[in-house]
TIRO-2110 file (N, C-alpha, C; in Angstrom, 1 decimal):
// TIRO-2110
20.0, -11.4, -21.6, N, 1, A
18.8, -11.3, -20.0, CA, 1, A
19.9, -10.8, -19.0, C, 1, A
19.4, -9.9, -18.3, N, 2, A
20.5, -9.5, -17.4, CA, 2, A
20.1, -10.6, -15.9, C, 2, A
21.4, -10.4, -15.5, N, 3, A
21.1, -11.0, -14.3, CA, 3, A
20.7, -10.5, -12.7, C, 3, A
20.3, -11.3, -11.9, N, 4, A
19.9, -10.5, -10.6, CA, 4, A
20.7, -10.0, -10.1, C, 4, A
22.0, -10.2, -10.0, N, 5, A
22.9, -9.3, -9.4, CA, 5, A
23.7, -8.1, -10.2, C, 5, A
22.6, -8.2, -11.2, N, 6, A
23.2, -6.5, -12.0, CA, 6, A
22.7, -5.4, -11.6, C, 6, A
21.5, -5.6, -11.0, N, 7, A
21.0, -4.4, -10.5, CA, 7, A
20.5, -4.6, -8.6, C, 7, A
20.9, -3.8, -7.8, N, 8, A
20.2, -3.9, -6.6, CA, 8, A
18.6, -4.4, -6.8, C, 8, A
17.8, -4.8, -5.7, N, 9, A
16.5, -4.9, -5.5, CA, 9, A
16.1, -3.5, -5.6, C, 9, A
16.7, -2.3, -5.2, N, 10, A
15.9, -1.3, -5.2, CA, 10, A
15.8, -0.4, -6.6, C, 10, A
16.9, -0.9, -7.4, N, 11, A
17.1, -0.7, -8.5, CA, 11, A
16.0, -1.3, -9.5, C, 11, A
15.6, -2.7, -9.2, N, 12, A
14.6, -3.3, -10.1, CA, 12, A
13.6, -2.8, -9.3, C, 12, A
13.1, -2.4, -8.6, N, 13, A
11.8, -2.0, -8.5, CA, 13, A
11.6, -0.9, -8.8, C, 13, A
12.6, 0.1, -9.2, N, 14, A
12.7, 1.1, -10.0, CA, 14, A
12.2, 0.9, -11.4, C, 14, A
13.3, 0.6, -11.7, N, 15, A
13.0, -0.3, -13.1, CA, 15, A
11.4, -0.7, -13.9, C, 15, A
11.5, -1.6, -12.8, N, 16, A
9.9, -2.2, -12.7, CA, 16, A
9.1, -1.2, -13.0, C, 16, A
8.5, -0.7, -11.8, N, 17, A
7.7, 0.7, -11.6, CA, 17, A
7.7, 1.5, -13.0, C, 17, A
9.1, 2.1, -13.4, N, 18, A
9.1, 2.7, -14.5, CA, 18, A
8.6, 2.3, -15.7, C, 18, A
8.8, 1.0, -16.1, N, 19, A
8.5, 0.2, -17.2, CA, 19, A
6.9, 0.4, -17.2, C, 19, A
6.1, -0.4, -16.2, N, 20, A
4.6, -0.1, -15.9, CA, 20, A
4.3, 1.0, -16.3, C, 20, A
4.7, 2.1, -15.6, N, 21, A
4.5, 3.6, -15.7, CA, 21, A
4.3, 4.4, -17.4, C, 21, A
5.3, 3.8, -17.8, N, 22, A
5.6, 4.4, -19.3, CA, 22, A
4.5, 3.3, -20.4, C, 22, A
4.4, 1.6, -19.7, N, 23, A
3.4, 1.2, -21.0, CA, 23, A
2.1, 1.8, -20.5, C, 23, A
1.8, 2.0, -19.3, N, 24, A
0.4, 2.3, -19.2, CA, 24, A
0.0, 3.9, -19.6, C, 24, A
1.2, 4.7, -20.0, N, 25, A
0.7, 6.0, -20.4, CA, 25, A
0.3, 5.8, -21.7, C, 25, A
0.2, 4.4, -22.3, N, 26, A
-0.3, 4.4, -23.8, CA, 26, A
-1.4, 3.1, -23.9, C, 26, A
-1.0, 2.2, -22.9, N, 27, A
-2.1, 0.8, -23.1, CA, 27, A
-2.6, 0.8, -21.8, C, 27, A
-3.4, -0.1, -21.8, N, 28, A
-4.3, -0.8, -20.5, CA, 28, A
-3.3, -1.4, -19.8, C, 28, A
-3.6, -1.9, -18.7, N, 29, A
-3.0, -2.8, -17.9, CA, 29, A
-3.5, -4.6, -18.2, C, 29, A
-4.5, -4.4, -18.7, N, 30, A
-4.9, -5.8, -19.5, CA, 30, A
-4.2, -6.4, -20.6, C, 30, A
-3.2, -5.6, -21.0, N, 31, A
-2.1, -5.9, -22.1, CA, 31, A
-1.3, -6.5, -21.4, C, 31, A
-0.8, -6.4, -20.0, N, 32, A
0.5, -6.1, -19.5, CA, 32, A
0.3, -7.9, -18.7, C, 32, A
1.6, -8.2, -18.7, N, 33, A
1.5, -9.6, -18.0, CA, 33, A
3.0, -9.5, -17.3, C, 33, A
3.4, -10.7, -16.5, N, 34, A
4.4, -10.5, -15.9, CA, 34, A
6.0, -10.6, -16.8, C, 34, A
5.6, -11.7, -17.5, N, 35, A
6.2, -12.0, -18.6, CA, 35, A
7.1, -10.2, -19.7, C, 35, A
5.8, -9.9, -19.9, N, 36, A
6.1, -8.7, -20.7, CA, 36, A
6.9, -7.4, -19.7, C, 36, A
6.7, -7.8, -18.9, N, 37, A
7.5, -6.7, -18.1, CA, 37, A
8.9, -7.2, -17.9, C, 37, A
8.8, -8.3, -17.6, N, 38, A
10.5, -8.8, -17.3, CA, 38, A
11.2, -8.6, -18.7, C, 38, A
10.6, -9.0, -19.9, N, 39, A
11.1, -8.5, -21.2, CA, 39, A
11.4, -6.9, -21.4, C, 39, A
10.2, -6.0, -20.9, N, 40, A
10.9, -4.6, -21.0, CA, 40, A
12.1, -4.5, -20.4, C, 40, A
12.2, -4.9, -19.1, N, 41, A
13.6, -4.4, -18.3, CA, 41, A
14.7, -5.5, -18.7, C, 41, A
14.7, -6.3, -19.5, N, 42, A
15.7, -7.4, -19.8, CA, 42, A
15.8, -8.5, -18.4, C, 42, A
15.1, -8.6, -17.6, N, 43, A
14.9, -9.9, -16.6, CA, 43, A
14.1, -11.1, -17.1, C, 43, A
14.2, -12.1, -16.5, N, 44, A
13.1, -13.2, -16.7, CA, 44, A
12.0, -13.0, -15.7, C, 44, A
10.9, -13.6, -15.8, N, 45, A
9.7, -13.3, -14.8, CA, 45, A
10.1, -13.7, -13.1, C, 45, A
11.1, -14.8, -13.2, N, 46, A
11.4, -15.2, -11.5, CA, 46, A
12.0, -14.2, -11.3, C, 46, A
12.6, -13.4, -11.7, N, 47, A
13.5, -12.3, -11.0, CA, 47, A
12.4, -11.6, -10.2, C, 47, A
11.4, -11.1, -11.4, N, 48, A
10.0, -10.2, -10.7, CA, 48, A
9.6, -10.8, -9.5, C, 48, A
9.4, -11.9, -9.7, N, 49, A
8.9, -12.7, -8.6, CA, 49, A
9.4, -12.7, -7.3, C, 49, A
11.0, -12.7, -7.6, N, 50, A
11.4, -12.8, -5.9, CA, 50, A
11.6, -11.4, -5.5, C, 50, A
11.5, -10.1, -6.3, N, 51, A
11.4, -9.1, -6.0, CA, 51, A
10.0, -8.3, -5.3, C, 51, A
9.1, -8.9, -6.1, N, 52, A
7.7, -8.4, -5.7, CA, 52, A
6.8, -9.5, -4.8, C, 52, A
7.1, -10.6, -4.9, N, 53, A
6.4, -11.4, -4.2, CA, 53, A
5.8, -12.5, -5.3, C, 53, A
4.6, -11.7, -6.1, N, 54, A
3.9, -12.1, -7.1, CA, 54, A
3.7, -11.0, -8.2, C, 54, A
2.6, -11.3, -9.0, N, 55, A
2.3, -10.4, -10.4, CA, 55, A
1.5, -9.1, -9.5, C, 55, A
0.3, -10.2, -8.9, N, 56, A
-0.5, -9.2, -8.1, CA, 56, A
0.1, -8.1, -7.3, C, 56, A
0.9, -8.5, -6.6, N, 57, A
1.6, -7.7, -5.8, CA, 57, A
2.5, -6.3, -6.4, C, 57, A
2.9, -6.7, -7.6, N, 58, A
3.7, -5.8, -8.4, CA, 58, A
2.9, -4.8, -8.9, C, 58, A
1.4, -5.1, -9.7, N, 59, A
0.5, -4.2, -9.9, CA, 59, A
0.5, -3.3, -8.4, C, 59, A
0.3, -3.9, -7.4, N, 60, A
0.0, -3.5, -6.3, CA, 60, A
0.9, -1.8, -6.1, C, 60, A
2.2, -2.3, -6.2, N, 61, A
3.1, -1.4, -6.2, CA, 61, A
3.0, -0.2, -7.3, C, 61, A
2.6, -0.5, -8.3, N, 62, A
2.6, 0.3, -9.2, CA, 62, A
1.2, 1.2, -9.1, C, 62, A
0.0, 0.9, -8.1, N, 63, A
-1.1, 1.6, -8.0, CA, 63, A
-0.7, 2.3, -6.8, C, 63, A
0.5, 2.1, -6.3, N, 64, A
0.8, 2.6, -4.7, CA, 64, A
1.4, 3.8, -5.4, C, 64, A
2.1, 3.5, -6.6, N, 65, A
2.9, 4.7, -7.3, CA, 65, A
2.2, 6.1, -8.0, C, 65, A
0.7, 5.6, -8.2, N, 66, A
0.0, 6.3, -9.2, CA, 66, A
-0.6, 7.0, -7.9, C, 66, A
-1.0, 6.3, -6.7, N, 67, A
-1.7, 7.1, -5.8, CA, 67, A
-1.1, 7.9, -4.9, C, 67, A
0.5, 7.6, -5.1, N, 68, A
1.0, 8.6, -4.3, CA, 68, A
1.1, 10.0, -5.3, C, 68, A
1.0, 9.9, -6.5, N, 69, A
1.3, 11.1, -7.4, CA, 69, A
0.0, 11.9, -7.4, C, 69, A
-1.2, 11.2, -7.1, N, 70, A
-2.6, 11.6, -7.1, CA, 70, A
-2.6, 12.6, -5.8, C, 70, A
-2.0, 11.9, -4.6, N, 71, A
-1.9, 12.9, -3.3, CA, 71, A
-1.1, 13.5, -3.1, C, 71, A
0.3, 13.8, -3.9, N, 72, A
0.5, 14.9, -4.2, CA, 72, A
0.3, 16.1, -4.7, C, 72, A
-0.3, 15.7, -6.3, N, 73, A
-1.2, 16.7, -6.6, CA, 73, A
-2.3, 17.3, -6.0, C, 73, A
-3.3, 16.4, -5.1, N, 74, A
-4.2, 16.9, -4.4, CA, 74, A
-3.6, 17.9, -3.1, C, 74, A
-2.4, 17.4, -2.4, N, 75, A
-2.3, 18.4, -1.4, CA, 75, A
-2.0, 19.7, -2.1, C, 75, A
-0.9, 19.6, -3.0, N, 76, A
-0.7, 20.9, -3.7, CA, 76, A
-1.8, 21.6, -4.2, C, 76, A
-3.0, 21.4, -4.6, N, 77, A
-4.1, 22.3, -4.6, CA, 77, A
-4.9, 22.8, -3.6, C, 77, A
-5.1, 21.6, -2.5, N, 78, A
-5.5, 21.9, -1.3, CA, 78, A
-4.5, 23.3, -0.8, C, 78, A
-3.3, 22.9, -0.6, N, 79, A
-2.6, 24.2, 0.0, CA, 79, A
-2.9, 25.4, -0.5, C, 79, A
-2.9, 25.5, -2.0, N, 80, A
-3.7, 26.7, -2.8, CA, 80, A
-4.8, 27.0, -2.7, C, 80, A
-5.6, 26.8, -2.4, N, 81, A
-6.9, 27.2, -2.2, CA, 81, A
-7.1, 28.4, -0.9, C, 81, A
-7.9, 29.4, -1.4, N, 82, A
-8.2, 30.4, -0.6, CA, 82, A
-8.8, 30.1, 0.8, C, 82, A
-9.8, 28.8, 0.7, N, 83, A
-10.6, 28.6, 2.0, CA, 83, A
-10.9, 27.4, 1.7, C, 83, A
-11.9, 26.4, 2.5, N, 84, A
-12.2, 25.4, 2.9, CA, 84, A
-13.0, 24.8, 1.7, C, 84, A
-14.3, 25.5, 0.6, N, 85, A
-15.0, 25.2, 0.1, CA, 85, A
-14.1, 25.1, -1.1, C, 85, A
-13.6, 26.3, -1.8, N, 86, A
-12.6, 26.1, -2.7, CA, 86, A
-12.0, 25.0, -2.6, C, 86, A
-11.0, 24.4, -1.5, N, 87, A
-10.2, 23.5, -1.5, CA, 87, A
-10.8, 22.0, -2.0, C, 87, A
-11.9, 22.3, -1.2, N, 88, A
-13.1, 20.8, -1.9, CA, 88, A
-13.2, 20.9, -3.1, C, 88, A
-14.0, 21.7, -3.8, N, 89, A
-13.6, 21.9, -5.2, CA, 89, A
-12.4, 21.5, -6.1, C, 89, A
-11.4, 22.0, -5.5, N, 90, A
-9.9, 21.9, -6.5, CA, 90, A
-9.6, 20.2, -5.8, C, 90, A
-10.2, 19.5, -5.0, N, 91, A
-9.7, 17.9, -4.5, CA, 91, A
-10.2, 17.6, -5.3, C, 91, A
-11.6, 17.9, -5.7, N, 92, A
-12.6, 17.0, -6.5, CA, 92, A
-12.0, 17.2, -8.1, C, 92, A
-11.7, 18.5, -8.4, N, 93, A
-11.3, 18.5, -9.9, CA, 93, A
-9.8, 18.1, -10.2, C, 93, A
-9.0, 18.1, -9.2, N, 94, A
-7.6, 17.4, -9.2, CA, 94, A
-8.0, 15.8, -9.6, C, 94, A
-9.0, 15.1, -8.9, N, 95, A
-9.4, 13.9, -9.1, CA, 95, A
-9.5, 13.5, -10.4, C, 95, A
-10.6, 14.3, -10.9, N, 96, A
-10.9, 14.5, -12.2, CA, 96, A
-9.9, 14.4, -13.3, C, 96, A
-8.9, 15.6, -13.4, N, 97, A
-8.2, 16.1, -14.2, CA, 97, A
-7.1, 14.7, -14.2, C, 97, A
-6.6, 14.3, -13.1, N, 98, A
-5.5, 13.6, -12.7, CA, 98, A
-6.0, 11.8, -14.0, C, 98, A
-7.3, 11.9, -13.5, N, 99, A
-8.1, 10.6, -14.3, CA, 99, A
-7.9, 10.7, -15.9, C, 99, A
-8.3, 12.0, -16.2, N, 100, A
-8.2, 12.1, -17.7, CA, 100, A
-7.0, 12.3, -18.2, C, 100, A
-5.8, 12.7, -17.5, N, 101, A
-4.8, 12.4, -18.0, CA, 101, A
-4.0, 11.2, -17.9, C, 101, A
-4.4, 10.3, -17.1, N, 102, A
-3.7, 9.0, -16.8, CA, 102, A
-4.8, 8.0, -16.9, C, 102, A
-5.5, 8.1, -17.9, N, 103, A
-6.4, 7.5, -17.8, CA, 103, A
-6.1, 5.5, -17.5, C, 103, A
-5.0, 5.2, -18.2, N, 104, A
-4.7, 3.5, -17.9, CA, 104, A
-4.2, 3.2, -16.5, C, 104, A
-3.4, 4.5, -15.9, N, 105, A
-3.1, 4.2, -14.4, CA, 105, A
-4.1, 4.0, -13.7, C, 105, A
-5.0, 5.2, -13.9, N, 106, A
-6.1, 5.6, -13.4, CA, 106, A
-6.9, 4.1, -13.1, C, 106, A
-7.4, 3.6, -14.3, N, 107, A
-7.8, 2.2, -14.5, CA, 107, A
-7.4, 1.6, -13.5, C, 107, A
-6.2, 1.3, -13.6, N, 108, A
-5.6, 0.3, -12.8, CA, 108, A
-5.8, 0.0, -11.2, C, 108, A
-6.0, 1.6, -10.9, N, 109, A
-6.3, 1.8, -9.5, CA, 109, A
-7.3, 1.4, -9.0, C, 109, A
-8.4, 1.4, -9.8, N, 110, A
-9.5, 1.1, -9.2, CA, 110, A
-10.2, -0.2, -9.8, C, 110, A
-9.5, -0.7, -10.7, N, 111, A
-9.9, -2.1, -11.1, CA, 111, A
-8.9, -3.1, -10.4, C, 111, A
-7.7, -2.9, -9.8, N, 112, A
-6.8, -3.8, -9.3, CA, 112, A
-7.7, -4.5, -7.9, C, 112, A
-7.6, -6.2, -8.2, N, 113, A
-8.2, -6.9, -7.1, CA, 113, A
-7.1, -7.5, -6.3, C, 113, A
-7.2, -7.6, -5.1, N, 114, A
-6.5, -8.7, -4.0, CA, 114, A
-6.8, -9.8, -4.2, C, 114, A
-7.7, -10.2, -5.2, N, 115, A
-8.5, -11.7, -5.0, CA, 115, A
-8.2, -12.4, -3.6, C, 115, A
-8.7, -11.6, -2.4, N, 116, A
-9.3, -12.1, -1.3, CA, 116, A
-7.9, -12.0, 0.0, C, 116, A
-6.8, -12.0, -0.9, N, 117, A
-5.9, -11.2, 0.4, CA, 117, A
-5.8, -10.1, 1.2, C, 117, A
-5.5, -9.7, 1.7, N, 118, A
-5.6, -8.6, 3.0, CA, 118, A
-4.6, -7.7, 1.7, C, 118, A
-5.5, -6.3, 1.9, N, 119, A
-4.4, -5.5, 1.3, CA, 119, A
-3.4, -5.1, 2.6, C, 119, A
-2.1, -4.6, 2.1, N, 120, A
-0.8, -4.8, 2.7, CA, 120, A
-1.3, -3.2, 3.5, C, 120, A
-0.6, -2.8, 4.3, N, 121, A
-1.1, -1.8, 5.5, CA, 121, A
0.0, -0.4, 5.0, C, 121, A
0.7, -0.8, 4.0, N, 122, A
1.5, 0.3, 2.9, CA, 122, A
0.3, 0.9, 2.0, C, 122, A
-0.2, 0.2, 1.6, N, 123, A
-1.4, 0.8, 0.5, CA, 123, A
-2.6, 1.2, 1.5, C, 123, A
-2.9, 0.4, 2.2, N, 124, A
-4.3, 0.6, 3.1, CA, 124, A
-4.0, 2.2, 3.7, C, 124, A
-2.6, 2.4, 4.0, N, 125, A
-2.4, 3.8, 4.8, CA, 125, A
-2.4, 4.8, 3.4, C, 125, A
-2.0, 4.3, 2.1, N, 126, A
-2.3, 5.6, 1.1, CA, 126, A
-3.7, 6.0, 0.8, C, 126, A
-4.6, 4.8, 1.2, N, 127, A
-6.4, 4.8, 0.7, CA, 127, A
-6.6, 5.9, 1.7, C, 127, A
-6.4, 5.8, 3.1, N, 128, A
-6.5, 6.4, 4.1, CA, 128, A
-6.3, 7.8, 4.3, C, 128, A
-5.0, 8.1, 3.5, N, 129, A
-4.3, 9.7, 3.3, CA, 129, A
-5.8, 10.1, 2.2, C, 129, A
-5.7, 9.6, 1.4, N, 130, A
-6.8, 10.3, 0.2, CA, 130, A
-7.8, 10.6, 1.2, C, 130, A
-8.5, 9.5, 1.6, N, 131, A
-10.2, 10.0, 1.9, CA, 131, A
-10.2, 10.7, 3.0, C, 131, A
-8.8, 10.8, 3.9, N, 132, A
-8.8, 11.7, 4.9, CA, 132, A
-8.4, 13.3, 4.6, C, 132, A
-8.2, 13.5, 3.0, N, 133, A
-8.1, 14.5, 2.8, CA, 133, A
-9.3, 15.2, 3.3, C, 133, A
-10.4, 14.6, 2.2, N, 134, A
-11.6, 15.0, 1.9, CA, 134, A
-12.3, 15.0, 3.5, C, 134, A
-12.3, 14.1, 4.1, N, 135, A
-12.7, 14.3, 5.5, CA, 135, A
-12.3, 15.6, 6.4, C, 135, A
-11.1, 15.7, 6.3, N, 136, A
-10.6, 16.9, 7.1, CA, 136, A
-11.6, 18.3, 6.6, C, 136, A
-11.1, 18.1, 4.9, N, 137, A
-12.0, 19.4, 4.5, CA, 137, A
-13.6, 19.5, 5.0, C, 137, A
-14.2, 18.4, 5.0, N, 138, A
-15.8, 18.6, 5.2, CA, 138, A
-15.8, 18.6, 6.8, C, 138, A
-14.8, 18.6, 7.8, N, 139, A
-14.8, 18.8, 8.9, CA, 139, A
-14.5, 20.3, 9.3, C, 139, A
-13.9, 20.8, 8.3, N, 140, A
-13.4, 22.1, 8.5, CA, 140, A
-14.8, 23.3, 8.2, C, 140, A
-15.5, 22.6, 7.1, N, 141, A
-16.6, 23.1, 6.4, CA, 141, A
-17.9, 22.7, 7.5, C, 141, A
-17.9, 21.9, 8.6, N, 142, A
-18.9, 21.4, 9.2, CA, 142, A
-18.4, 21.1, 10.6, C, 142, A
-17.8, 21.7, 11.3, N, 143, A
-17.2, 21.4, 12.9, CA, 143, A
-18.2, 20.7, 13.6, C, 143, A
-19.7, 21.3, 13.4, N, 144, A
-20.5, 20.2, 14.4, CA, 144, A
-20.9, 19.3, 13.8, C, 144, A
-20.7, 18.6, 12.4, N, 145, A
-21.1, 17.2, 12.5, CA, 145, A
-20.4, 16.5, 12.8, C, 145, A
-20.9, 14.9, 13.1, N, 146, A
-20.3, 13.9, 13.9, CA, 146, A
-19.3, 13.3, 12.6, C, 146, A
-18.5, 12.6, 13.4, N, 147, A
-17.8, 11.7, 12.6, CA, 147, A
-18.2, 10.7, 11.8, C, 147, A
-19.2, 10.4, 12.2, N, 148, A
-19.8, 9.3, 11.6, CA, 148, A
-20.6, 10.1, 10.0, C, 148, A
-21.3, 11.1, 10.6, N, 149, A
-21.6, 12.0, 9.2, CA, 149, A
-20.9, 12.4, 8.5, C, 149, A
-19.5, 13.0, 9.0, N, 150, A
-18.4, 13.5, 7.9, CA, 150, A
-17.8, 11.9, 6.9, C, 150, A
-17.6, 11.0, 7.9, N, 151, A
-17.5, 9.7, 7.0, CA, 151, A
-18.5, 9.7, 5.9, C, 151, A
-19.8, 9.7, 6.3, N, 152, A
-20.8, 9.4, 5.1, CA, 152, A
-20.8, 10.4, 4.0, C, 152, A
-20.7, 11.7, 4.5, N, 153, A
-20.7, 12.5, 3.2, CA, 153, A
-19.6, 12.6, 2.4, C, 153, A
-18.5, 12.2, 3.3, N, 154, A
-17.0, 11.9, 2.2, CA, 154, A
-17.2, 11.1, 1.2, C, 154, A
-17.6, 9.9, 1.4, N, 155, A
-18.1, 8.7, 0.8, CA, 155, A
-19.3, 8.8, -0.3, C, 155, A
-20.1, 9.6, -0.1, N, 156, A
-21.0, 10.4, -0.9, CA, 156, A
-20.6, 11.0, -2.4, C, 156, A
-19.8, 12.2, -1.6, N, 157, A
-19.2, 12.9, -2.4, CA, 157, A
-18.2, 12.3, -3.5, C, 157, A
-17.1, 11.6, -2.8, N, 158, A
-16.1, 10.7, -3.6, CA, 158, A
-16.8, 10.0, -4.5, C, 158, A
-17.9, 8.8, -3.8, N, 159, A
-18.5, 8.3, -5.0, CA, 159, A
-19.5, 8.7, -6.1, C, 159, A
-20.1, 10.2, -6.1, N, 160, A
-20.6, 10.9, -6.9, CA, 160, A
-19.4, 11.3, -7.8, C, 160, A
-18.3, 12.0, -7.2, N, 161, A
-17.2, 12.6, -8.5, CA, 161, A
-16.2, 11.1, -9.2, C, 161, A
-16.0, 10.1, -8.4, N, 162, A
-15.7, 9.1, -9.0, CA, 162, A
-16.4, 8.5, -10.4, C, 162, A
-18.1, 8.6, -10.0, N, 163, A
-19.1, 8.3, -11.0, CA, 163, A
-18.7, 9.1, -12.1, C, 163, A
-18.4, 10.2, -11.7, N, 164, A
-18.7, 11.3, -12.8, CA, 164, A
-17.4, 11.1, -13.7, C, 164, A
-16.2, 11.0, -12.9, N, 165, A
-14.8, 10.9, -13.5, CA, 165, A
-14.7, 9.7, -14.6, C, 165, A
-15.3, 8.9, -14.1, N, 166, A
-15.5, 7.4, -14.9, CA, 166, A
-16.0, 7.5, -15.9, C, 166, A
-17.2, 8.0, -16.2, N, 167, A
-17.9, 8.3, -17.4, CA, 167, A
-17.1, 9.3, -18.1, C, 167, A
-16.9, 10.5, -17.3, N, 168, A
-15.7, 11.3, -18.0, CA, 168, A
-14.8, 10.3, -19.0, C, 168, A
-13.9, 9.9, -18.3, N, 169, A
-12.4, 9.6, -18.7, CA, 169, A
-13.2, 8.7, -19.9, C, 169, A
-14.4, 7.7, -19.7, N, 170, A
-14.5, 6.7, -21.0, CA, 170, A
-15.8, 7.5, -21.8, C, 170, A
-15.7, 8.7, -21.8, N, 171, A
-16.9, 9.4, -22.7, CA, 171, A
-18.0, 8.6, -22.8, C, 171, A
-18.8, 8.8, -21.7, N, 172, A
-19.8, 7.5, -21.7, CA, 172, A
-21.5, 8.5, -21.3, C, 172, A
-21.2, 9.7, -21.3, N, 173, A
-22.3, 10.3, -21.0, CA, 173, A
-23.8, 10.2, -21.8, C, 173, A
-23.1, 9.6, -23.1, N, 174, A
-24.4, 9.4, -23.9, CA, 174, A
-25.4, 10.6, -24.3, C, 174, A
-24.8, 11.7, -24.7, N, 175, A
-25.5, 13.1, -24.6, CA, 175, A
-25.3, 13.7, -26.1, C, 175, A
-26.3, 14.3, -27.0, N, 176, A
-26.2, 14.7, -28.0, CA, 176, A
-24.8, 15.6, -28.2, C, 176, A
-25.0, 16.6, -27.1, N, 177, A
-23.8, 17.4, -26.9, CA, 177, A
-22.8, 17.1, -25.7, C, 177, A
-21.5, 17.5, -26.2, N, 178, A
-20.6, 17.5, -25.1, CA, 178, A
-20.5, 17.7, -23.6, C, 178, A
-20.4, 16.6, -22.6, N, 179, A
-20.6, 17.3, -21.5, CA, 179, A
-19.5, 17.5, -20.6, C, 179, A
-19.1, 18.6, -19.7, N, 180, A
-17.7, 18.5, -19.4, CA, 180, A
-17.8, 18.1, -18.0, C, 180, A
-17.5, 16.9, -17.4, N, 181, A
-17.1, 16.3, -16.6, CA, 181, A
-16.8, 17.1, -15.3, C, 181, A
-16.2, 18.3, -15.4, N, 182, A
-16.0, 19.3, -13.9, CA, 182, A
-17.0, 20.1, -13.8, C, 182, A
-17.9, 20.5, -14.8, N, 183, A
-19.2, 21.1, -14.5, CA, 183, A
-20.0, 20.2, -13.7, C, 183, A
-20.3, 19.0, -14.0, N, 184, A
-21.3, 18.0, -13.4, CA, 184, A
-20.7, 18.0, -11.9, C, 184, A
-19.3, 17.9, -11.7, N, 185, A
-19.0, 17.8, -10.2, CA, 185, A
-19.2, 19.1, -9.5, C, 185, A
-19.0, 20.6, -10.6, N, 186, A
-19.5, 21.6, -9.4, CA, 186, A
-20.6, 21.3, -9.1, C, 186, A
-21.9, 21.0, -10.1, N, 187, A
-23.0, 21.1, -9.8, CA, 187, A
-23.3, 19.7, -8.6, C, 187, A
-22.6, 18.9, -8.8, N, 188, A
-22.7, 17.8, -7.8, CA, 188, A
-22.2, 18.5, -6.3, C, 188, A
-21.3, 19.1, -6.3, N, 189, A
-20.7, 19.6, -4.8, CA, 189, A
-21.6, 20.6, -4.5, C, 189, A
-22.0, 21.6, -5.5, N, 190, A
-22.8, 22.6, -4.7, CA, 190, A
-23.6, 22.4, -4.4, C, 190, A
-24.6, 21.4, -4.8, N, 191, A
-26.1, 21.2, -4.5, CA, 191, A
-26.1, 20.4, -3.1, C, 191, A
-24.9, 19.4, -3.0, N, 192, A
-24.9, 18.3, -1.9, CA, 192, A
-24.3, 19.3, -0.8, C, 192, A
-23.6, 20.6, -1.0, N, 193, A
-22.8, 21.2, 0.5, CA, 193, A
-24.0, 22.0, 0.8, C, 193, A
-25.2, 22.8, -0.2, N, 194, A
-26.4, 23.6, 0.1, CA, 194, A
-27.3, 22.8, 0.9, C, 194, A
-27.5, 21.7, 0.9, N, 195, A
-27.7, 20.8, 1.6, CA, 195, A
-27.7, 20.1, 3.1, C, 195, A
-26.5, 20.2, 3.3, N, 196, A
-25.6, 19.4, 4.0, CA, 196, A
-25.3, 20.4, 5.0, C, 196, A
END
């Protein structure tokens, strides 16, 4: 076993999050534990508690890493878009595709629970960044809409895209023929925007 002073705090954070990310490439976070993560990097669980505070916060750091990656991909897609409508579609498709490529990491993002503890500001700002991308696009598409209308529309669209993505990732459409989640997202967005 390595000792605490074999690596800096920053190195331990990177090693730990890389180990969690690698694990989640193949398995669910339900199969993880503080002890298993510590073993993967050659440390004892108490070292990870000293670095992260507790297991829940360690997982939240993994959630933050995933959120950052999704945000980076989303910004690239929006930047490459020809107009705001296309950017909105690309943002939704990016969300879906990211979840399909990283199902276990995506699952952790949406199933992680703070168990009554407040969400740290550093993660709250990440969530606001993601929802802000959607809100900014809607403001550009309908500048006369109020802030409240934009926020409400963004949550309706996010909930719809998230639901479709969830069913797509888990292959739970329960249809005789295969269903393409991105086609459903296109249907949802085009119909919603037509009436909004």
